Structure formats: structure tokens, C-alpha cells
N, CA, C and O of each residue as an XYZ file, in Angstrom:
484
protein
N      -7.070     20.351     23.191
C      -7.011     18.817     22.697
C      -6.776     18.984     21.183
O      -7.383     19.749     20.434
N      -5.709     18.064     20.848
C      -5.396     17.767     19.339
C      -5.590     16.352     19.002
O      -5.326     15.454     19.802
N      -6.041     16.153     17.843
C      -6.270     14.815     17.257
C      -5.541     14.494     15.901
O      -5.420     15.292     14.971
N      -5.069     13.186     15.934
C      -4.484     12.728     14.554
C      -4.867     11.406     14.213
O      -5.092     10.594     15.110
N      -4.961     11.115     13.075
C      -5.469      9.793     12.590
C      -4.586      9.379     11.401
O      -4.115     10.204     10.617
N      -4.367      7.901     11.303
C      -3.791      7.565     10.136
C      -4.276      6.011      9.740
O      -4.581      5.203     10.618
N      -4.308      5.728      8.468
C      -4.679      4.421      7.796
C      -3.765      4.158      7.059
O      -3.339      5.039      6.312
N      -3.165      2.788      7.058
C      -2.231      2.273      6.004
C      -2.630      0.909      5.628
O      -3.148      0.097      6.395
N      -2.357      0.721      4.418
C      -2.345     -0.937      3.927
C      -1.306     -1.611      4.410
O      -0.163     -1.179      4.259
N      -1.572     -2.782      5.067
C      -0.544     -3.620      5.692
C       0.474     -4.139      4.552
O       1.669     -4.338      4.774
N      -0.172     -4.340      3.264
C       0.783     -4.731      2.307
C       1.730     -3.844      1.774
O       2.779     -4.220      1.251
N       1.360     -2.602      1.903
C       2.488     -1.546      1.611
C       3.640     -1.601      2.485
O       4.809     -1.558      2.100
N       3.218     -1.705      3.766
C       4.545     -1.950      4.832
C       4.987     -3.294      4.515
O       6.214     -3.306      4.422
N       4.448     -4.460      4.307
C       5.033     -5.756      4.023
C       6.000     -5.624      2.830
O       7.048     -6.258      2.955
N       5.844     -4.936      1.730
C       6.507     -4.766      0.576
C       7.931     -3.847      1.008
O       9.068     -4.098      0.609
N       7.585     -2.869      1.809
C       8.602     -1.996      2.311
C       9.552     -2.875      3.124
O      10.760     -2.728      2.939
N       9.109     -3.792      4.023
C       9.983     -4.452      4.722
C      10.766     -5.474      3.861
O      11.920     -5.802      4.137
N      10.151     -5.905      2.918
C      10.861     -7.029      1.931
C      11.938     -6.150      1.088
O      13.101     -6.489      0.872
N      11.364     -5.052      0.695
C      12.330     -4.402     -0.454
C      13.620     -3.663      0.153
O      14.722     -3.690     -0.394
N      13.376     -3.092      1.191
C      14.308     -2.147      1.799
C      14.762     -2.691      3.202
O      14.011     -2.740      4.177
N      16.093     -3.100      3.195
C      16.560     -3.747      4.433
C      16.704     -2.608      5.555
O      16.634     -2.963      6.731
N      16.888     -1.351      5.264
C      16.913     -0.452      6.312
C      15.616      0.259      6.769
O      15.634      1.122      7.646
N      14.654     -0.084      6.227
C      13.272      0.487      6.546
C      12.961      0.044      7.983
O      12.215      0.815      8.586
N      13.365     -1.005      8.633
C      12.927     -1.467      9.859
C      13.863     -0.517     10.856
O      13.341      0.137     11.758
N      15.154     -0.506     10.631
C      16.069      0.370     11.494
C      15.869      1.850     11.337
O      16.209      2.579     12.268
N      15.342      2.367     10.234
C      15.102      3.809      9.962
C      13.835      4.220     10.674
O      13.747      5.306     11.245
N      12.857      3.338     10.633
C      11.562      3.878     11.228
C      11.218      3.336     12.581
O      10.316      3.874     13.223
N      11.881      2.299     13.064
C      11.336      1.677     14.341
C      12.589      1.650     15.181
O      13.711      1.523     14.690
N      12.324      1.784     16.580
C      13.380      1.336     17.586
C      13.481     -0.064     17.676
O      12.740     -0.851     17.087
N      14.467     -0.378     18.468
C      14.941     -1.700     18.782
C      13.709     -2.417     19.445
O      13.314     -3.519     19.063
N      13.210     -1.798     20.332
C      12.151     -2.458     21.190
C      11.065     -2.647     20.181
O      10.659     -3.809     20.167
N      10.465     -1.833     19.318
C       9.399     -2.208     18.451
C       9.823     -3.145     17.440
O       8.987     -3.966     17.065
N      11.124     -3.168     16.870
C      11.587     -4.279     15.979
C      11.286     -5.771     16.870
O      10.586     -6.701     16.469
N      11.862     -5.714     17.892
C      11.841     -7.102     18.771
C      10.315     -7.390     18.835
O       9.901     -8.483     18.450
N       9.489     -6.463     19.298
C       8.184     -6.715     19.507
C       7.435     -7.355     18.155
O       6.898     -8.462     18.140
N       7.499     -6.531     17.141
C       6.892     -6.788     15.629
C       7.455     -8.146     15.213
O       6.738     -9.051     14.787
N       8.901     -8.245     15.372
C       9.398     -9.375     14.683
C       8.996    -10.812     15.708
O       9.235    -11.955     15.316
N       8.503    -10.579     16.749
C       8.295    -11.844     17.424
C       6.776    -12.381     17.338
O       6.377    -13.367     17.957
N       5.970    -11.567     16.461
C       4.669    -11.882     16.281
C       4.415    -12.717     14.963
O       5.245    -12.607     14.061
N       3.442    -13.453     14.810
C       3.332    -14.365     13.691
C       3.107    -13.710     12.314
O       3.361    -14.319     11.275
N       2.639    -12.492     12.335
C       2.555    -11.576     11.153
C       3.061    -10.337     11.602
O       2.294     -9.548     12.154
N       4.336    -10.043     11.428
C       5.070     -8.904     11.560
C       4.671     -7.764     10.931
O       4.554     -6.739     11.602
N       4.405     -7.755      9.588
C       3.994     -6.686      8.714
C       2.646     -6.055      9.409
O       2.511     -4.832      9.438
N       1.849     -6.756      9.856
C       0.615     -6.322     10.494
C       0.932     -5.239     11.721
O       0.329     -4.172     11.838
N       1.984     -5.701     12.613
C       2.211     -4.946     13.641
C       3.113     -3.846     13.365
O       3.030     -2.814     14.030
N       4.026     -3.989     12.376
C       4.887     -2.838     11.939
C       3.720     -1.660     11.456
O       3.787     -0.479     11.798
N       2.629     -2.250     10.580
C       1.797     -1.322      9.878
C       1.208     -0.509     11.172
O       1.455      0.690     11.300
N       0.614     -1.046     11.885
C      -0.002     -0.483     13.188
C       0.837      0.547     14.023
O       0.331      1.546     14.533
N       2.095      0.234     14.113
C       3.051      1.286     14.700
C       3.430      2.340     13.732
O       3.601      3.502     14.101
N       3.555      1.989     12.594
C       3.693      3.038     11.398
C       2.444      4.113     11.585
O       2.586      5.325     11.745
N       1.270      3.438     11.531
C       0.144      4.510     11.440
C      -0.015      5.263     12.875
O      -0.534      6.376     12.959
N       0.456      4.581     13.930
C       0.549      5.219     15.248
C       1.417      6.422     15.247
O       1.062      7.473     15.782
N       2.595      6.263     14.626
C       3.704      7.451     14.628
C       3.194      8.409     13.715
O       3.621      9.540     13.949
N       2.297      8.313     12.600
C       1.866      9.157     11.725
C       0.778      9.943     12.484
O       0.751     11.164     12.334
N      -0.080      9.365     13.252
C      -1.125      9.878     14.101
C      -0.543     10.767     14.936
O      -0.928     11.935     14.992
N       0.511     10.261     15.717
C       1.075     11.073     16.707
C       1.608     12.306     16.161
O       1.358     13.389     16.691
N       2.328     12.193     15.131
C       2.857     13.404     14.325
C       1.843     14.390     13.933
O       2.080     15.596     14.008
N       0.674     13.905     13.500
C      -0.387     14.766     13.121
C      -1.212     15.431     14.272
O      -1.796     16.502     14.107
N      -1.224     14.771     15.383
C      -1.902     15.122     16.468
C      -1.061     16.416     17.258
O      -1.619     17.328     17.867
N       0.321     16.258     17.095
C       1.277     17.102     17.705
C       1.309     18.447     16.829
O       1.638     19.530     17.314
N       0.902     18.252     15.367
C       1.060     19.403     14.607
C       2.373     19.460     13.820
O       2.660     20.464     13.168
N       3.161     18.400     13.876
C       4.422     18.327     13.182
C       4.320     17.594     11.906
O       5.194     17.587     11.039
N       3.186     16.976     11.854
C       3.053     16.302     10.513
C       4.016     14.952     10.274
O       4.071     14.069     11.130
N       4.592     14.901      9.317
C       5.474     13.881      9.241
C       6.964     14.517      9.398
O       7.944     13.799      9.200
N       7.104     15.882      9.757
C       8.381     16.147     10.035
C       8.972     15.955     11.484
O       9.098     16.846     12.324
N       9.271     14.779     11.605
C       9.677     14.194     12.905
C      10.661     13.006     12.367
O      10.659     12.657     11.187
N      11.474     12.442     13.330
C      12.288     11.307     13.146
C      11.522     10.150     13.693
O      11.075     10.137     14.840
N      11.375      9.100     12.766
C      10.498      8.023     13.103
C      10.966      7.475     14.311
O      10.037      7.115     15.034
N      12.113      7.283     14.787
C      12.541      6.656     15.863
C      12.424      7.298     17.220
O      12.635      6.793     18.323
N      11.976      8.735     16.851
C      11.805      9.556     18.208
C      10.193      9.470     18.764
O       9.832     10.044     19.791
N       9.348      8.707     17.963
C       8.018      8.346     18.377
C       8.016      6.756     18.579
O       8.012      6.029     17.585
N       8.020      6.205     19.923
C       7.959      4.895     20.068
C       6.788      4.511     20.578
O       6.248      5.024     21.558
N       6.309      3.465     19.829
C       4.859      2.894     20.437
C       5.158      1.648     21.226
O       5.774      0.678     20.785
N       4.636      1.777     22.492
C       5.111      0.692     23.466
C       3.728      0.133     24.102
O       2.680      0.777     24.058
N       3.840     -1.005     24.634
C       2.736     -1.763     25.514
C       1.697     -2.499     24.701
O       1.497     -2.337     23.497
N       1.156     -3.204     25.389
C      -0.088     -3.897     24.916
C      -0.928     -4.288     26.290
O      -0.390     -4.477     27.381
N      -2.147     -4.361     26.066
C      -2.948     -4.109     24.738
C      -3.076     -2.558     24.698
O      -3.148     -2.042     23.583
N      -3.105     -1.888     25.628
C      -3.252     -0.253     25.418
C      -1.839      0.336     25.051
O      -0.937      0.410     25.885
N      -1.711      0.738     23.785
C      -0.393      1.299     23.530
C      -0.158      2.510     24.273
O      -1.108      3.190     24.664
N       0.905      2.794     24.472
C       1.642      4.124     24.973
C       2.608      4.761     23.962
O       3.084      4.129     23.019
N       2.866      6.053     24.217
C       3.718      6.528     23.312
C       5.092      7.346     24.022
O       4.927      8.281     24.805
N       6.154      6.956     23.711
C       7.368      7.606     24.422
C       7.937      8.471     23.312
O       8.226      8.021     22.203
N       8.081      9.738     23.674
C       8.731     10.729     22.759
C      10.174     11.064     23.183
O      10.418     11.235     24.377
N      11.091     11.158     22.297
C      12.547     11.486     22.536
C      12.952     12.652     21.457
O      12.202     13.110     20.595
N      14.215     12.998     21.688
C      14.866     13.965     20.771
C      13.997     15.332     20.356
O      13.265     15.901     21.166
N      14.157     15.712     19.174
C      13.417     16.772     18.591
C      11.948     16.791     18.742
O      11.314     17.833     18.913
N      11.426     15.624     18.675
C       9.926     15.503     18.675
C       9.432     15.694     19.983
O       8.410     16.372     20.093
N      10.081     15.119     21.233
C       9.837     15.384     22.495
C       9.946     17.056     22.793
O       9.082     17.655     23.433
N      11.009     17.627     22.291
C      11.233     18.950     22.550
C      10.138     19.832     22.029
O       9.640     20.732     22.705
N       9.729     19.498     20.618
C       8.625     20.065     20.028
C       7.405     20.164     20.957
O       6.931     21.215     21.388
N       6.918     18.787     21.230
C       5.794     18.453     22.273
C       5.915     19.489     23.343
O       5.021     20.312     23.538
N       6.852     19.455     23.930
C       7.103     20.357     25.204
C       6.944     21.826     24.856
O       6.359     22.564     25.648
N       7.450     22.303     23.677
C       7.366     23.652     23.264
C       5.772     23.886     23.026
O       5.278     24.943     23.421
N       5.130     23.108     22.515
C       3.597     23.378     22.211
C       2.664     23.111     23.473
O       1.447     23.295     23.462
N       3.337     22.690     24.475
C       2.432     22.408     25.822
C       1.628     21.277     25.550
O       0.424     21.372     25.785
N       2.125     20.131     25.055
C       1.490     18.842     24.933
C       1.391     18.190     26.242
O       2.357     18.025     26.987
N       0.283     17.854     26.475
C       0.271     16.939     27.715
C       0.159     15.310     27.420
O       0.843     14.800     26.532
N      -0.570     14.691     28.068
C      -0.814     13.155     27.947
C      -1.023     12.865     26.557
O      -1.638     13.669     25.856
N      -0.558     11.767     26.081
C      -0.649     11.209     24.648
C      -1.419      9.972     24.687
O      -0.881      8.963     25.142
N      -2.732      9.935     24.222
C      -3.304      8.689     24.101
C      -3.530      8.238     22.909
O      -3.997      8.987     22.050
N      -3.192      6.728     22.609
C      -3.271      6.332     21.347
C      -4.007      4.997     21.184
O      -3.780      4.073     21.965
N      -4.912      4.883     20.148
C      -5.471      3.654     19.927
C      -5.143      3.076     18.528
O      -5.162      3.839     17.561
N      -4.855      1.822     18.380
C      -4.582      1.258     17.070
C      -5.372      0.111     16.987
O      -5.674     -0.489     18.019
N      -5.777     -0.301     15.795
C      -6.610     -1.539     15.232
C      -6.095     -1.820     13.961
O      -5.331     -1.060     13.365
N      -6.537     -3.007     13.488
C      -6.133     -3.509     12.318
C      -7.187     -4.778     11.733
O      -7.809     -5.588     12.420
N      -7.159     -4.670     10.462
C      -8.130     -5.792      9.852
C      -7.014     -6.726      9.050
O      -5.825     -6.599      9.344
N      -7.359     -7.500      8.208
C      -6.550     -8.322      7.477
C      -5.812     -7.397      6.466
O      -4.690     -7.802      6.160
N      -6.212     -6.258      5.899
C      -5.721     -5.519      5.167
C      -5.223     -4.101      5.452
O      -4.296     -3.604      4.814
N      -5.869     -3.474      6.428
C      -5.580     -2.160      6.856
C      -5.159     -2.215      8.383
O      -5.591     -3.032      9.196
N      -4.192     -1.151      8.651
C      -4.017     -0.710     10.074
C      -4.461      0.708     10.224
O      -4.400      1.529      9.309
N      -4.919      0.958     11.448
C      -5.349      2.255     11.441
C      -4.849      2.774     13.131
O      -4.645      1.984     14.052
N      -4.745      4.058     13.206
C      -4.434      4.544     14.705
C      -5.111      6.006     14.811
O      -5.248      6.809     13.888
N      -5.455      6.139     15.997
C      -5.875      7.529     16.157
C      -5.243      8.164     17.577
O      -5.141      7.446     18.572
N      -4.852      9.486     17.584
C      -4.053      9.850     18.795
C      -4.856     11.120     19.255
O      -5.450     11.864     18.475
N      -4.808     11.253     20.433
C      -5.484     12.358     21.191
C      -4.141     12.865     21.981
O      -3.476     12.068     22.644
N      -3.813     14.153     21.871
C      -2.892     14.928     22.636
C      -3.709     15.787     23.594
O      -4.382     16.735     23.190
N      -3.641     15.475     24.710
C      -4.418     16.457     25.741
C      -3.569     17.702     26.232
O      -2.341     17.655     26.164
N      -4.138     18.666     26.659
C      -3.542     19.735     27.183
C      -2.693     19.352     28.504
O      -2.952     18.267     29.025
N      -1.869     20.031     28.980
C      -1.007     19.710     30.186
C      -1.751     19.402     31.520
O      -1.308     18.586     32.328
N      -3.085     20.210     31.736
C      -3.601     20.223     32.845
C      -4.689     19.320     32.822
O      -5.381     19.243     33.837
N      -4.968     18.595     31.798
C      -6.198     17.661     31.673
C      -5.761     16.350     32.188
O      -6.547     15.402     32.209
């Protein structure tokens, strides 16, 4: 079993969204952008997904050496993870099984924890 966790300030993501027009498309899939932009406080949801991607990368052991859009956070209320590209190939190479993710947020912070189970679990 592998575990990853991340915590981020929502305001930091809000600033990135405001300052850098390409941040959304560089870090988030189209489906993630559609979902986050449909919410009353998009920055809060982007921050949760950003933390989720970081937690998945840490749990896989690839750290932040992945392509942001190769980890897609899907679903509600229980988020799921869809891997693609090099990140998916890396997960297969290390024998990663099911990926469980939990995300939460307060007014100021977003957090995520990821557990990657062995293939037989």
C-alpha cells in the first residue's frame, strides 16, 4: 500500500487562475475545467483537484514528475482517479492497483489523501 497527502491554500490557486491564463489548460483536463468552472467558487474546486493530483503523484512515488492532465480527478461525492499517458504507464510498471482518493476543503485550505492499493487488494 502506498499513501500520498497534499494540502494547499485556496487563495494560492485563485491567484494562479487570475494571473496565468494557461494555468487551467496546463494543469486540468477539459472535464475538470467544466466541473470546476460550473461551481459557485471555482478556485475551491480547482484547489481540491490540484491537491488530489499532488497526493496521487506522491502515492505513486512519482512525486510531481507527472503531466498534470495525466491525472484526472472525476466524480462526486466520492472522487475517482483516471490515469493516462506516462503516468498510467508508470503506475502499471510499479504494480499499482486501485487508487482511492479523498478530498476536503475549508474556507482557506484544500486537502487530499490518496491510497494506492496493491493489484490483488
